[in-house]
C-alpha positions in Angstrom: 29.4 173.8 38.2 27.7 173.7 41.6 29.4 175.4 44.5 31.7 172.7 46.0 31.6 174.2 49.5 32.4 171.3 51.8 29.1 170.1 53.3 31.0 168.4 56.1 31.3 171.5 58.2 27.7 171.2 59.4 28.2 167.5 60.1 30.7 168.2 62.8 28.1 169.9 64.9 26.7 167.5 67.6 23.1 168.9 66.9 23.3 168.4 63.1 20.2 166.6 61.8 19.7 166.4 58.0 16.3 166.3 56.6 14.7 162.8 56.8 16.9 161.8 59.8 16.4 161.6 63.6 19.0 162.1 66.2 19.7 160.2 69.4 22.6 161.1 71.7 23.5 160.0 75.2 26.5 158.8 77.3 29.1 159.8 74.7 27.2 158.1 71.8 25.6 159.7 68.8 23.2 158.1 66.3 21.5 159.5 63.2 18.9 157.2 61.7 17.0 157.7 58.4 13.2 157.7 58.8 12.9 155.0 56.1 15.3 152.7 58.0 14.3 153.4 61.6 11.8 150.5 61.9 14.0 147.9 60.4 17.0 148.9 62.5 14.9 148.9 65.6 13.7 145.4 64.9 17.3 144.3 64.5 18.2 145.9 67.8 20.7 148.3 66.2 20.7 151.4 68.3 22.8 153.9 70.2 24.8 151.4 72.2 24.0 148.0 70.6 24.5 146.2 67.3 21.5 143.9 68.2 20.8 140.9 66.0 22.9 141.8 63.0 24.7 138.9 61.4 27.7 138.6 59.0 26.9 139.3 55.4 28.5 137.6 52.4 29.2 141.2 51.2 32.7 142.3 52.3 34.6 145.5 52.4 37.9 145.7 54.1 36.3 143.1 56.3 32.9 141.3 56.2 30.0 143.6 56.6 27.0 143.1 58.9 23.4 143.0 57.8 19.9 143.0 59.1 17.9 139.7 59.0 16.1 140.6 55.7 19.4 141.7 54.1 18.1 145.1 53.1 20.5 147.1 55.3 24.3 146.6 55.4 26.3 147.9 58.4 30.0 148.7 58.0 32.0 149.0 61.3 34.9 151.3 60.7 38.3 149.5 60.9 41.8 150.7 60.5 44.0 149.4 57.7 47.7 148.5 57.8 49.6 148.5 61.1 47.0 150.6 62.9 44.6 147.6 62.7 46.7 145.7 65.2 47.3 148.7 67.5 43.9 150.4 67.7 41.5 147.8 66.1 38.1 149.5 65.7 38.9 152.5 67.9 39.2 156.0 66.3 40.0 159.4 67.6 37.7 161.3 65.3 34.1 160.6 66.3 32.7 162.6 63.3 33.8 160.4 60.5 30.6 158.5 59.8 28.6 161.8 60.0 31.0 163.4 57.5 30.5 160.4 55.2 26.7 160.9 55.5 27.1 164.5 54.6 29.1 163.7 51.5 26.6 161.0 50.5 23.7 163.4 50.7 25.6 166.2 48.8 26.7 163.8 46.0 23.2 162.5 45.6 21.9 166.0 45.2 24.4 166.6 42.5 23.7 163.5 40.4 26.1 161.0 41.8 24.5 157.8 43.1 25.6 156.6 46.5 23.8 153.9 48.5 21.3 155.8 50.8 22.7 156.0 54.4 20.4 154.3 56.9 22.3 155.3 60.0 25.6 156.9 61.2 26.9 156.1 64.7 29.7 156.8 67.0 30.1 155.6 70.6 32.8 156.2 73.1 35.3 153.5 73.8 38.1 153.6 76.3 38.2 157.3 77.0 39.3 159.4 74.1 38.5 156.8 71.4 35.3 155.9 69.6 33.8 153.0 67.7 32.2 154.0 64.5 29.6 152.5 62.1 27.8 153.4 58.9 24.6 151.6 57.7 23.5 151.8 54.1 20.7 150.4 52.0 21.8 147.3 50.1 21.5 147.8 46.3 19.7 144.7 45.1 21.3 143.0 42.1 24.4 145.1 42.2 28.0 143.9 42.5 31.3 145.7 42.7 33.2 146.4 39.5 36.2 144.4 40.7 33.9 141.3 40.8 32.7 142.1 37.3 36.3 142.1 36.0 37.1 138.9 37.8 34.1 137.2 36.1 35.3 138.4 32.7 38.8 137.1 33.4 37.3 133.7 34.4 35.1 133.5 31.4 31.9 133.8 33.4 30.9 137.0 31.7 31.4 138.1 28.1 34.1 140.7 27.6 31.7 142.9 25.7 29.7 143.3 28.9 32.6 145.5 30.2 32.4 148.1 27.5 29.3 150.0 28.8 30.5 149.6 32.4 33.9 151.1 31.7 32.3 154.0 29.8 30.0 154.7 32.7 32.9 154.5 35.1 34.9 157.0 33.1 31.9 159.3 33.1 31.4 158.9 36.9 35.0 159.8 37.7 34.8 162.8 35.3 31.6 163.9 37.1 33.4 163.7 40.5 36.3 165.8 39.3 33.9 168.3 37.8 32.4 168.7 41.2 36.0 169.2 42.7 35.5 165.9 44.6 38.4 163.6 45.3 37.5 160.0 46.4 40.1 158.9 49.0 40.1 155.3 47.9 39.1 155.3 44.2 39.3 151.6 43.2 37.1 149.2 41.3 36.0 147.7 44.6 34.4 150.9 45.6 32.0 151.1 42.6 28.9 149.0 42.4 27.5 148.0 39.0 23.7 147.7 38.8 22.7 146.1 35.5 19.7 147.5 33.7 17.4 146.2 31.0 18.7 148.8 28.4 22.3 147.7 28.9 23.2 151.1 30.4 24.6 150.2 33.9 23.9 152.3 36.9 27.0 152.9 39.0 27.0 153.5 42.7 29.9 155.0 44.6 30.9 153.4 47.8 33.1 154.2 50.9 33.3 158.0 51.0 35.4 158.0 54.2 38.2 160.5 54.2 37.1 161.8 50.7 37.3 165.6 50.2 36.7 168.6 48.1 39.6 170.5 46.6 38.7 173.7 44.9 39.9 174.4 42.4 40.8 170.8 41.6 44.3 170.9 40.0 45.5 168.8 37.1 48.1 167.3 39.5 45.3 166.2 41.8 43.3 164.7 39.0 46.3 162.8 37.7 47.1 161.6 41.2 43.5 160.3 41.7 43.5 158.6 38.4 47.0 157.2 39.1 45.8 155.7 42.3 43.0 153.9 40.5 45.3 152.7 37.8 47.9 151.4 40.3 45.1 149.3 42.0 43.8 148.0 38.7 47.3 147.2 37.2 48.4 145.4 40.4 45.3 143.1 40.1 45.9 142.6 36.3 49.6 141.6 36.9 48.7 139.3 39.8 45.7 137.6 38.3 46.3 137.8 34.5 45.0 140.4 32.1 41.3 140.9 31.8 41.4 144.4 30.4 42.7 145.3 27.0 44.2 148.6 25.9 40.9 149.3 24.2 39.1 148.8 27.5 41.4 151.4 29.2 40.8 153.8 26.3 37.0 153.4 26.7 37.3 154.6 30.3 39.6 157.4 29.4 37.4 158.5 26.4 34.5 158.9 28.7 36.6 160.7 31.3 38.2 163.1 28.8 36.5 163.4 25.4 39.3 165.6 23.9 41.7 163.3 22.2 44.9 165.3 22.6 44.2 166.0 26.3 43.3 162.4 26.8 46.6 161.2 25.2 48.7 163.6 27.3 46.8 162.5 30.5 47.4 158.8 29.8 51.1 159.3 29.1 51.5 161.2 32.3 49.7 158.6 34.4 51.6 155.8 32.8 54.9 157.5 33.2 54.2 158.1 36.9 53.3 154.5 37.3 56.6 153.4 35.6 58.6 155.6 38.0 56.7 154.2 41.0 57.5 150.7 39.8 61.2 151.5 39.7 61.1 152.7 43.3 59.1 149.7 44.4 61.6 147.3 42.8 64.5 149.1 44.5 62.6 148.9 47.8 62.0 145.2 47.4 65.7 144.6 46.5 66.9 146.5 49.6 64.4 144.6 51.7 65.6 141.3 50.5 69.3 142.3 51.2 72.5 141.2 49.4 72.4 137.6 50.6 68.8 136.7 49.8 
């Protein structure tokens, strides 16, 4: 197993320039641009202080992304979730977050995990102690997120059999991450791109590495928690939108994640039991929220 020393330490230095990138910095703004993307971003007017002529993409994350005119580069402005979205909007205290994400992307790519190549990482000051952040990546042509794939199976637009190799590949991807002592902060089916290939072995790309981390050694409790987060997301969608995944589909994922049958069974029972306990507390919370007279 490679040394999981966190590569983000270097990314916090204001003079950090990884190979293949160029640095611009002035007036409280910092921009790292990949050599392969510099010309396209310059044509679009995306720079140290300006978004230029980017337009809204049909590709969406937490919110719609921006893209260059030719659609080859996607730009994700960082936005808060939950209540913070209404308080601080796009303003963040930590100016290093896009650069930390770039460092993680480069490290994972070096260790066999596909992530969309980062075209640019940028922070710029906004209202004193806050910063507006953005990350630009190469668009993966022909790929779509795994959640969309499941939706199409549910709607009958894709054959159920098409999910089998995808779920096996997804299980192997998560296993690889955990072997590397890497914990994805938002491990969901929306943060994995599926790129179909002619030999029916899909290529998976990992998205949105913001706030992800290394934990060495990676404990069983952390593994279960990471898998539990994924299962809660999937199960919520399945309950809300009708079942698209069968028990056999879930087992395909788990068999690729953990080949040993006994360990796999124990892992699944633990994750499922934790999900059941969480459901009880959620139902109690909903009941208390509704009140006795509702």
